[in-house]
C-alpha positions, -999 to +999 in steps of 0.1 A: +000+000+000+012+034-009-001+065+008-007+094-016+003+127-001-002+164-008-030+186-020-022+216-041-043+247-047-045+235-083-065+205-071-087+227-049-095+250-079-102+221-102-126+205-078-143+237-069-151+243-106-164+207-108-187+210-078-201+244-089-209+231-124-225+200-108-249+223-089-261+239-121-277+211-141-298+181-135-271+156-145-272+128-171-290+096-163-269+064-165-277+042-196-302+015-187-279-012-201-249-002-181-225-031-180-250-054-197-248-045-233-239-069-261-204-053-265-176-051-240-178-024-214-144-007-208-138+003-172-109+027-165-090+020-133-065+045-119-037+035-095-010+054-077+013+024-075+044+016-096+071-010-102+066-045-088+032-037-073+021-024-107+030-057-123+009-075-097-020-052-103-019-059-141-019-096-134-049-094-113-067-072-138-059-098-166-075-125-144-106-104-139-109-097-176-106-133-185-134-142-161-157-113-174-159-115-212-183-085-212-160-062-192-125-049-200-106-031-172-079-008-184-052+002-159-040+038-158-009+043-137-005+079-125+023+075-101+035+107-084+011+127-105-019+109-091-037+137-073-031+162-101-044+138-128-074+126-107-084+162-100-080+173-136-101+143-147-129+152-123-128+188-134-132+178-170-158+151-161-135+125-175-123+108-143-116+071-143-146+049-135-127+033-106-097+048-087-076+044-056-086+068-030-074+081+004-083+119+006-121+115+008-128+149+024-113+166-007-128+144-034-161+134-017-184+154-041-170+136-071-173+101-057-203+077-059-217+067-025-214+030-021-238+024+008-266+009-014-241-013-034-227-026-001-262-031+013-272-053-016-243-077-008-257-085+026-245-078+062-218-105+060-200-086+032-196-054+052-189-072+085-159-090+070-140-056+070-125-042+102-149-017+116-122+010+121-115+012+084-150+024+075-143+056+094-114+063+070-132+054+038-162+077+044-171+114+043-202+133+049-219+103+065-215+082+033-192+053+025-172+064-006-147+036-009-141+000+000-109-006+021-081-022+001-051-020+025-040-002+056-014+003+082-014+015+118+017+028+135+039+008+159+072+012+176+101-006+158+130-016+180+165-030+173+168-062+193+206-063+190+209-029+206+186-039+234+206-071+240+239-052+240+225-027+266+209-054+287+175-038+283+144-061+281+124-059+249+093-037+252+059-054+255+023-044+247+007-023+275+038-003+281+038+035+287+057+065+274+075+066+307+087+030+300+099+041+265+118+070+279+134+049+306+145+024+280+157+051+256+180+066+283+196+032+289+200+025+252+214+059+244+252+057+238+268+090+227+303+074+225+290+051+197+266+077+183+236+055+192+203+073+201+176+057+222+147+070+201+141+089+168+112+108+154+106+132+126+117+168+131+089+178+107+062+153+116+032+150+093+004+167+113-021+140+101+000+113+117+010+132+148-026+136+160-025+100+172-002+110+201-027+136+212-055+110+210-035+088+233-034+115+258-071+122+257-072+152+234-072+162+197-065+191+174-102+201+172-135+193+189-166+180+171-174+215+158-138+219+144-126+244+169-088+246+174-089+269+204-089+250+237-080+217+219-048+220+199-034+242+228-051+223+257-030+212+286-029+176+274-017+187+239+010+209+254+020+179+276+025+157+245+047+182+226+066+190+257+074+153+263+088+150+228+108+182+231+122+172+265+135+139+250+156+160+226+168+184+253+179+155+275+199+141+246+186+105+244+164+111+213+171+127+179+150+141+151+153+129+116+142+139+081+121+107+078+107+084+104+140+070+118+141+039+096+172+050+078+190+056+111+180+022+124+193+005+093+226+021+100+226+007+136+224+041+152+188+042+165+172+018+190+136+028+185+113+047+162+076+049+152+062+042+118+037+022+098+042-012+081+062+005+053+095+000+072+092-038+075+106-046+040+135-022+041+146-033+076+145-070+065+166-062+034+191-044+056+194-074+078+183-056+110+172-079+138+141-059+148+108-063+165+076-043+167+054-034+196+023-014+202+026+023+207+030+033+244+001+047+264+001+078+284-004+075+322-041+082+320-046+076+283-044+047+259-023+034+229-040+048+199-029+050+162-038+069+132-047+047+103-033+052+068-059+035+047-061+030+009-095+025-006-110+020-040-138+043-052-162+049-081-166+081-100-200+097-096-198+106-133-192+070-144-216+057-170-205+021-163-213+018-126-226-018-125-194-030-143-173-008-121-189-023-090-181-058-102-145-049-105-144-032-071-158-063-055-131-084-072-104-060-062-114-062-025-121-100-026-103-126-005-084-137-037-070-102-043-063-095-006-042-127-005-024-118-037-013-084-023-003-097+011+034-090+006+026-054-003-001-044+022-019-056+053-052-074+044-084-057+054-107-088+055-111-106+087-115-139+068-081-135+052-064-125+085-079-157+100-070-180+071-035-167+068-030-168+106-018-132+106-028-128+142-002-154+150+025-135+130+049-119+156+050-086+137+018-083+117-005-091+147+007-059+164-007-038+136-040-055+139-040-050+177-035-013+171-063-012+145-088-027+169-077-003+197-081+028+175-117+024+164-134+054+177-112+082+165-117+106+136-088+127+122-092+164+121-088+163+084-123+148+083-138+174+106-126+207+091-129+221+056-096+240+057-075+211+068-048+219+042-043+254+058-043+240+094-019+212+084+006+237+070+003+259+101+008+229+124+038+217+104+055+250+110+047+249+147+061+214+151+093+224+132+097+254+156+092+232+186+116+204+175+143+225+157+174+224+178+182+260+169+148+273+181+132+248+206+102+271+208+081+267+240+053+243+231+026+263+250+035+296+232+037+278+198+004+260+202-014+291+215-003+309+184-015+280+162-049+281+178-055+317+168 
C-alpha cells in the first residue's frame, strides 16, 4: 500500500469548478444497459502504484478480464502525479470509472456513495471488514470507498541494541514513561547511538494520534482549534517529545527513523508497516510493539488506509462495482499480502496473521483505534491547518529554536 500525499491549490481550484458546475444542471442519467450491453464495457481504473506492485495489479486485472468477457478493465498508472491527474479528470468530467482513494474529504463530491451497493451484498459482506476502516473510507456520512489496504503505527526496536545494553524488549501495554526509561539506557553517545528517533517535521495528520493517546485532539466535534490543539494535554505531548531532545537521548530525523535504524544508530522509532521490508533487506534484527500509552490515556494509532472508489460521473457503474468487488475480494487480498496488510477478517484468519509476531501488532493497534476521527475529516480548511501545524512542530523540535510548546500551540490556535 502506498499512501498518496499532498494537496495543491490546483486540485482545490479544479474540484471547486467541478462542484459548482455540478450544482447547475440536472445531470445525465446512467444508460439503462450499463455493464450489460452486447459489446464489451471498458472500465478505466487509476492507480498510484508503480514498479513490482504495478505488475501484480496488471496480473490481477488480466485475471478479472478473463473471467468477465463482457468487461474490459484498463489500468491507468498515474504514479507521483496521481492527485493532479485525478483532480483534472474530475474537473473535466473525464475521471476514471474506478480509482484508488485516500483523501475522501477533498474528493467526496465527485465520488459515488457505495452504501446501497454494499447493502445489496448483505451484512456478512460489510462485517468482514475491520470496523475501524469504514471511518477512514467515508465522508459526509456516506461510504465512498471499499478498504483495500491499511497500516497503523507501531514502535520498531533494534533487538541487537537492546541485547547489548541489557534492556528487556518492550511489551504491549507499556507507557511513554517506559519508552523514555529504555531510551535513556539504550542511548550511547560514544558510539553515536540514540535511544529514540522521530521526525523533526512530523506530518500533522500522523502526529494527531499522540494527542488522542493523551485524551485530546487538534479540534473538537465542531472543528474548533482553540482549547483543543493548545489544551494542557496537547502541550504535555509536545513538551514530552521536546524534552527527549533536550535531554539528549532522542534525535529528530528527516524521515521516520528507519534509515538511522538501518545504520545501527537508533534503537527505536515509530512508523507504519512501510518499514518492514527495508529493515528486512538491511538485515536488521528488529521487533515491533504497540505504541506506548500515556499514564491516564491509551495506545491509539492513526490509520493510513487506501481504498477503491467509483466516480460519480461514471456511465458504467454496474461493471465498475463488479471490478471493485473483485479488487477487494479474498483472492485479491491474499495476492497483495506482501505489499499491504489485508483488510478482510477472513483473510487474516485463514493466513493466521494474528499469529505473526510482527503483523499481529498492527491488527491489535487497529482494533484499539476504532473510535477516532482525524481532524482532516472534521474541518474544511485542513490543508491550511496542516501547513500551520507543520511550521509549529518544526519550531518546537528544531534544535536552533526549541520554541516553548505552549506559546507555539497558543499561536497555532488563533
